[in-house]
BATOR-965154 format. One record per residue: residue number from 1; residue in one letter; x, y, z of N, C-alpha, C in turn. Coordinates in nm, 4 decimals. Atoms other than C-alpha are relative to their C-alpha. Example, Ala and Ser with C-alpha at 12.3 -4.5 7.8 and 13.67 -1.06 7.14 Angstrom:
<pts>
  nr rest     n_px     n_py     n_pz    ca_px    ca_py    ca_pz     c_px     c_py     c_pz
   1    a   0.0890  -0.1190   0.0000   1.2300  -0.4500   0.7800   0.0900   0.1200   0.0000
   2    s  -0.0820  -0.1190  -0.0060   1.3670  -0.1060   0.7140  -0.0770   0.1090   0.0730
</pts>
This chain:
<pts>
  nr rest     n_px     n_py     n_pz    ca_px    ca_py    ca_pz     c_px     c_py     c_pz
   1    m   0.0281  -0.0596  -0.1291   0.5116  -3.4244  -0.7192   0.0701   0.1348   0.0086
   2    k  -0.0497  -0.1352  -0.0104   0.5595  -3.0536  -0.6628   0.0885   0.0142   0.1240
   3    l  -0.0887  -0.0173  -0.1135   0.8576  -2.9679  -0.4427  -0.0192   0.1378   0.0602
   4    i   0.0140  -0.1254  -0.0737   0.7777  -2.7006  -0.1889   0.0452  -0.0240   0.1429
   5    s  -0.0408   0.0175  -0.1392   0.9057  -2.6350   0.1576  -0.1249  -0.0137   0.0856
   6    r   0.1149   0.0277  -0.0870   0.6652  -2.7742   0.4136   0.0498  -0.0073   0.1442
   7    a  -0.0298   0.0099  -0.1428   0.6634  -2.7428   0.7894  -0.0982  -0.0982   0.0612
   8    f   0.0868   0.0949  -0.0687   0.5201  -3.0007   1.0206  -0.0157   0.0423   0.1450
   9    l   0.0327  -0.0351  -0.1372   0.3499  -2.9278   1.3479  -0.0499  -0.1261   0.0681
  10    a   0.0404   0.1241  -0.0678   0.3286  -3.2200   1.5860  -0.0534   0.0334   0.1379
  11    i   0.0601  -0.0171  -0.1309   0.1035  -3.2282   1.8856   0.0012  -0.1353   0.0684
  12    l  -0.0012   0.1238  -0.0748   0.1652  -3.4925   2.1435  -0.1003   0.0130   0.1127
  13    a   0.1031  -0.0028  -0.1034  -0.1445  -3.5523   2.3510   0.0125  -0.1268   0.0819
  14    i  -0.0178   0.1160  -0.0856  -0.0916  -3.7792   2.6463  -0.1231  -0.0162   0.0874
  15    t   0.1163   0.0311  -0.0798  -0.3857  -3.9451   2.8085   0.0355  -0.1128   0.0941
  16    t  -0.0275   0.1045  -0.0971  -0.3524  -4.1437   3.1240  -0.1288  -0.0757   0.0275
  17    l   0.1153   0.0855  -0.0236  -0.5909  -4.4356   3.1607   0.0263  -0.0846   0.1243
  18    s  -0.0150   0.0824  -0.1193  -0.6448  -4.6084   3.4923  -0.0935  -0.1189  -0.0086
  19    v   0.0792   0.1219  -0.0037  -0.7639  -4.9659   3.5088   0.0358  -0.0702   0.1297
  20    s  -0.0178   0.0524  -0.1352  -0.8025  -5.0955   3.8679   0.1308   0.0487   0.0592
  21    a  -0.1239  -0.0394  -0.0658  -0.4598  -5.0988   4.0306   0.1096   0.0337  -0.0998
  22    f  -0.1020  -0.0230   0.1023  -0.2719  -5.0684   3.6988  -0.0268   0.1311  -0.0729
  23    a   0.0134  -0.1230   0.0788  -0.2056  -4.7456   3.5099   0.0732  -0.0197  -0.1318
  24    a  -0.0612   0.0104   0.1324  -0.1358  -4.7389   3.1378   0.0016   0.1379  -0.0627
  25    q  -0.0092  -0.1271   0.0698  -0.0204  -4.4443   2.9304  -0.0060  -0.0258  -0.1487
  26    s   0.0020   0.0093   0.1452  -0.1033  -4.3956   2.5687   0.0182   0.1396  -0.0557
  27    s  -0.0194  -0.1303   0.0612  -0.0236  -4.1171   2.3285  -0.0386  -0.0075  -0.1469
  28    i   0.0256  -0.0110   0.1423  -0.1223  -3.9973   1.9861   0.0811   0.1178  -0.0519
  29    q  -0.0724  -0.1094   0.0621   0.0634  -3.7747   1.7461  -0.0799   0.0450  -0.1205
  30    l   0.0740  -0.0596   0.1101  -0.1178  -3.5410   1.5100   0.0962   0.0886  -0.0774
  31    v  -0.0880  -0.0800   0.0847   0.0781  -3.3965   1.2194  -0.0878   0.0827  -0.0929
  32    i   0.0745  -0.0918   0.0856  -0.0644  -3.0911   1.0462   0.0959   0.0522  -0.1053
  33    d  -0.0843  -0.0411   0.1114   0.0881  -3.0269   0.7037  -0.0480   0.1373  -0.0476
  34    f   0.0392  -0.1338   0.0424   0.0892  -2.6590   0.6085   0.1189   0.0704  -0.0634
  35    d  -0.1033  -0.0851   0.0572   0.2832  -2.3998   0.4131   0.0159   0.1218   0.0899
  36    g  -0.0207  -0.1219  -0.0776   0.4406  -2.1140   0.6043   0.0676  -0.0244   0.1329
  37    n  -0.0680   0.0024  -0.1285   0.5716  -2.0388   0.9494  -0.0910  -0.0532   0.1099
  38    a   0.0725   0.0479  -0.1172   0.4708  -2.1911   1.2793   0.0685   0.0555   0.1243
  39    e  -0.0535  -0.0486  -0.1263   0.5139  -2.0696   1.6342  -0.0488  -0.0919   0.1108
  40    r   0.0342   0.0759  -0.1199   0.5221  -2.2780   1.9513   0.0469   0.0826   0.1182
  41    r  -0.0320  -0.0872  -0.1133   0.5079  -2.0777   2.2713  -0.0609  -0.0596   0.1260
  42    i   0.0517   0.0452  -0.1293   0.4731  -2.1848   2.6339  -0.0081   0.1219   0.0902
  43    t   0.0228  -0.1129  -0.0897   0.3233  -1.9265   2.8671  -0.0333  -0.0548   0.1381
  44    t   0.0231   0.0419  -0.1375   0.3304  -1.9676   3.2446  -0.0912   0.1015   0.0676
  45    y   0.0985  -0.0837  -0.0680   0.0378  -1.8347   3.4461  -0.0015  -0.0291   0.1492
  46    q   0.0299   0.0146  -0.1421  -0.0212  -1.7745   3.8168  -0.1493   0.0211   0.0143
  47    c   0.1454  -0.0059  -0.0094  -0.3864  -1.8482   3.8891  -0.0423   0.0234   0.1444
  48    e   0.0534  -0.0282  -0.1332  -0.5944  -1.7263   4.1820  -0.0279  -0.1301   0.0731
  49    n   0.0257   0.1140  -0.0884  -0.6183  -1.9710   4.4727   0.0738  -0.1271  -0.0418
  50    e  -0.0816   0.1137   0.0425  -0.3565  -2.1988   4.3115   0.1454   0.0274   0.0368
  51    d  -0.1415  -0.0156  -0.0351  -0.0056  -2.2527   4.4486   0.0901  -0.0293  -0.1198
  52    a  -0.0821   0.0403   0.1139   0.1305  -2.4250   4.1396  -0.0244   0.0909  -0.1202
  53    l   0.0130  -0.0765   0.1234   0.1977  -2.2376   3.8169  -0.0656  -0.0860  -0.1070
  54    l   0.0684   0.0682   0.1093  -0.0057  -2.3284   3.5086   0.0757   0.0297  -0.1290
  55    e  -0.0683  -0.0174   0.1281   0.1834  -2.3865   3.1812  -0.0957  -0.0326  -0.1132
  56    v   0.0871   0.0168   0.1156  -0.0169  -2.3396   2.8618   0.0872   0.0086  -0.1246
  57    e  -0.0764   0.0041   0.1244   0.1278  -2.4307   2.5229  -0.0876   0.0524  -0.1129
  58    y   0.0713  -0.0572   0.1140   0.0228  -2.2252   2.2216   0.0703  -0.0434  -0.1282
  59    l  -0.0516   0.0421   0.1296   0.0662  -2.3617   1.8676  -0.0710   0.0821  -0.1064
  60    n   0.0569  -0.0905   0.0994   0.0130  -2.1038   1.5951   0.0592  -0.0312  -0.1368
  61    a  -0.0389   0.0311   0.1372   0.0263  -2.2136   1.2315  -0.1222   0.0283  -0.0862
  62    s   0.1193  -0.0459   0.0728  -0.2256  -2.0166   1.0279  -0.0420  -0.1003  -0.1057
  63    p   0.1163  -0.0527  -0.0704  -0.5091  -2.1042   0.9884  -0.0323  -0.0737   0.1303
  64    n   0.0229   0.0759  -0.1232  -0.4698  -2.3323   1.2939   0.0657   0.0697   0.1175
  65    f  -0.0491  -0.0636  -0.1205  -0.4359  -2.1660   1.6331  -0.0534  -0.0811   0.1172
  66    l   0.0389   0.0930  -0.1051  -0.4360  -2.4068   1.9271   0.0627   0.0389   0.1327
  67    a  -0.0547  -0.0147  -0.1343  -0.3856  -2.3935   2.3031  -0.0156  -0.1354   0.0689
  68    i   0.0064   0.1237  -0.0773  -0.3030  -2.6975   2.5156   0.0020   0.0417   0.1467
  69    v   0.0211  -0.0487  -0.1364  -0.4370  -2.6286   2.8643  -0.0234  -0.1189   0.0930
  70    p   0.0273   0.1058  -0.0976  -0.4126  -2.8616   3.1659  -0.1291   0.0308   0.0772
  71    v   0.1261  -0.0136  -0.0737  -0.7601  -2.9131   3.3157  -0.0208  -0.1290   0.0779
  72    d   0.0199   0.1175  -0.0865  -0.8106  -3.1503   3.6105   0.1002  -0.1112  -0.0300
  73    g  -0.1051   0.0978   0.0205  -0.4786  -3.3223   3.5425   0.0137  -0.0544  -0.1413
  74    e  -0.0082   0.0441   0.1395  -0.5408  -3.3758   3.1690   0.0349   0.1181  -0.0894
  75    k  -0.0309  -0.1037   0.0976  -0.3962  -3.1799   2.8780  -0.1092  -0.0009  -0.1060
  76    l   0.1073  -0.0120   0.0976  -0.6892  -3.0596   2.6670   0.0432   0.0917  -0.1133
  77    i  -0.0343  -0.0797   0.1171  -0.6485  -2.9229   2.3138  -0.1178   0.0909  -0.0330
  78    f   0.1002  -0.1018   0.0286  -0.8438  -2.6011   2.2557   0.0289   0.0593  -0.1374
  79    s  -0.0144  -0.0624   0.1311  -0.9045  -2.4448   1.9127  -0.0534   0.1423   0.0054
  80    n   0.0376  -0.1410   0.0034  -0.9246  -2.0712   1.8496  -0.1286   0.0213  -0.0797
  81    v   0.1221  -0.0398   0.0700  -1.2624  -1.9228   1.7517  -0.0055   0.1522  -0.0034
  82    i   0.0137  -0.1447   0.0115  -1.3676  -1.5721   1.6502  -0.0480   0.0582   0.1324
  83    s   0.0332  -0.0654  -0.1259  -1.3862  -1.3394   1.9493   0.0010   0.1505  -0.0216
  84    g   0.0088  -0.1450   0.0151  -1.4857  -0.9746   1.9772   0.1188   0.0724   0.0603
  85    s  -0.1108  -0.0638  -0.0679  -1.2077  -0.8880   2.2178   0.0849  -0.1082   0.0660
  86    g  -0.0864   0.1035  -0.0543  -0.9076  -1.0921   2.3239   0.0011  -0.1212  -0.0915
  87    v  -0.0072   0.1237   0.0763  -0.8615  -1.4511   2.2111  -0.0781  -0.1065   0.0768
  88    q   0.0797   0.1045  -0.0633  -1.1008  -1.7386   2.2802   0.0294  -0.1341  -0.0657
  89    y  -0.0251   0.1365   0.0444  -1.0206  -2.1104   2.2535  -0.1079  -0.0881   0.0629
  90    l   0.1062   0.0870  -0.0493  -1.2845  -2.3855   2.2914   0.0371  -0.1469  -0.0133
  91    t  -0.0024   0.1464   0.0074  -1.2945  -2.7590   2.3640  -0.1092  -0.0522   0.0920
  92    a   0.1092   0.0593  -0.0792  -1.5839  -2.9733   2.4910  -0.0829   0.1121   0.0646
  93    q   0.0798  -0.1039  -0.0662  -1.7623  -2.7601   2.7547   0.0841   0.1178   0.0488
  94    y  -0.0893  -0.1013  -0.0539  -1.4585  -2.5417   2.8311   0.0343   0.1097  -0.1011
  95    a  -0.0523  -0.1133   0.0772  -1.3465  -2.2000   2.7073   0.1231   0.0530   0.0730
  96    w  -0.1211  -0.0639  -0.0516  -0.9928  -2.0603   2.7586   0.0062   0.1356  -0.0687
  97    i   0.0086  -0.1348   0.0559  -1.0056  -1.6839   2.7128   0.1193   0.0810   0.0490
  98    t  -0.1134  -0.0844  -0.0365  -0.7013  -1.4565   2.7039  -0.0208   0.1413  -0.0530
  99    k   0.0003  -0.1404   0.0423  -0.6757  -1.0796   2.6866   0.1185   0.0662   0.0690
 100    g  -0.1230  -0.0536  -0.0576  -0.3373  -0.9182   2.7318   0.0697  -0.1083   0.0802
 101    s  -0.0681   0.0985  -0.0848  -0.1648  -1.0958   3.0224  -0.0967  -0.0791   0.0872
 102    a   0.1012   0.0698  -0.0814  -0.4933  -1.2204   3.1765  -0.0601  -0.1169  -0.0772
 103    a   0.0635   0.1171   0.0605  -0.6561  -1.5578   3.1130  -0.1032  -0.0561   0.0973
 104    s   0.1045   0.0613  -0.0823  -0.9683  -1.7371   3.2368  -0.0429  -0.1314  -0.0624
 105    l   0.0570   0.1271   0.0441  -1.1014  -2.0916   3.2161  -0.1459  -0.0019   0.0430
 106    l   0.1431   0.0040  -0.0282  -1.4806  -2.1178   3.1903  -0.0561  -0.1370  -0.0339
 107    d   0.0718   0.1250   0.0245  -1.7090  -2.4209   3.2091  -0.1406   0.0367  -0.0451
 108    h   0.1297  -0.0356   0.0577  -2.0122  -2.3813   2.9815  -0.1081  -0.1047   0.0253
 109    s   0.1010   0.1019  -0.0261  -2.1937  -2.6885   3.1166  -0.0986   0.0421   0.1087
 110    a   0.0936  -0.0496  -0.1017  -2.3604  -2.4867   3.3947  -0.1311   0.0399  -0.0678
 111    p   0.1297  -0.0232   0.0646  -2.7358  -2.4480   3.3284  -0.0313   0.1471  -0.0308
 112    d   0.0393  -0.1401   0.0186  -2.7669  -2.0683   3.3650   0.1035   0.0852  -0.0710
 113    a  -0.1066  -0.0831   0.0565  -2.4322  -1.9109   3.2810   0.1315  -0.0749   0.0151
 114    p  -0.1295   0.0667  -0.0136  -2.0715  -2.0174   3.2289   0.0578   0.0213   0.1404
 115    e  -0.0645  -0.0086  -0.1305  -1.8882  -2.0921   3.5529   0.1482   0.0275  -0.0203
 116    v  -0.1425  -0.0302   0.0081  -1.5448  -1.9336   3.5928   0.0735  -0.0990   0.0899
 117    i  -0.0756   0.1021  -0.0736  -1.3141  -2.2194   3.6947   0.1244   0.0625   0.0628
 118    m  -0.1184  -0.0677  -0.0528  -1.0013  -2.0064   3.7328   0.0309   0.1245  -0.0808
 119    t  -0.0506  -0.1204   0.0650  -0.8598  -1.6656   3.6542   0.1486   0.0073   0.0269
 120    c  -0.1454   0.0063  -0.0090  -0.4899  -1.6240   3.5877   0.0628   0.1265  -0.0598
 121    l  -0.0838  -0.1034   0.0598  -0.2190  -1.3696   3.5079   0.1320  -0.0640  -0.0396
 122    e  -0.1308   0.0500   0.0396   0.1027  -1.4360   3.3193   0.0964   0.0199   0.1162
 123    a  -0.0965  -0.0068  -0.1094   0.3744  -1.5126   3.5737   0.1156   0.0889  -0.0408
 124    n  -0.1122  -0.0893   0.0245   0.6475  -1.2533   3.5981   0.1276  -0.0736   0.0352
 125    e  -0.1221   0.0766  -0.0195   0.9829  -1.4251   3.5552   0.1132   0.0835   0.0614
 126    s  -0.1096  -0.0835  -0.0538   1.1885  -1.1260   3.6745  -0.0080   0.0063   0.1520
 127    p  -0.0023  -0.0020  -0.1477   1.2981  -1.1020   4.0406  -0.0646   0.1229   0.0571
</pts>
């Protein structure tokens, strides 16, 4: 067996399942084995018409670039795809698009055109 330094990237996806009056939590752990560096970054956004801040986790380990975005109370894992401008992540019918400090969540299940669910700006942490 060849000895090389390996990094491990773990993603913990928590799904809450409700069954009648009882709630059960389950989790899965995905380990991606890769050579090289990895970056984990949490970015906080202030979204229009939302009082609460939105925290998005970015996991960058070339060639895997992921974003974990809370949507309707669930953490969804988005994967980066080629984009002409900015960065675009996709999962199911949703797109998370970032450009500079701006971000938008789109729902592509609408019949005519994608529906913009929310638009956000990175929250400024300075007073």
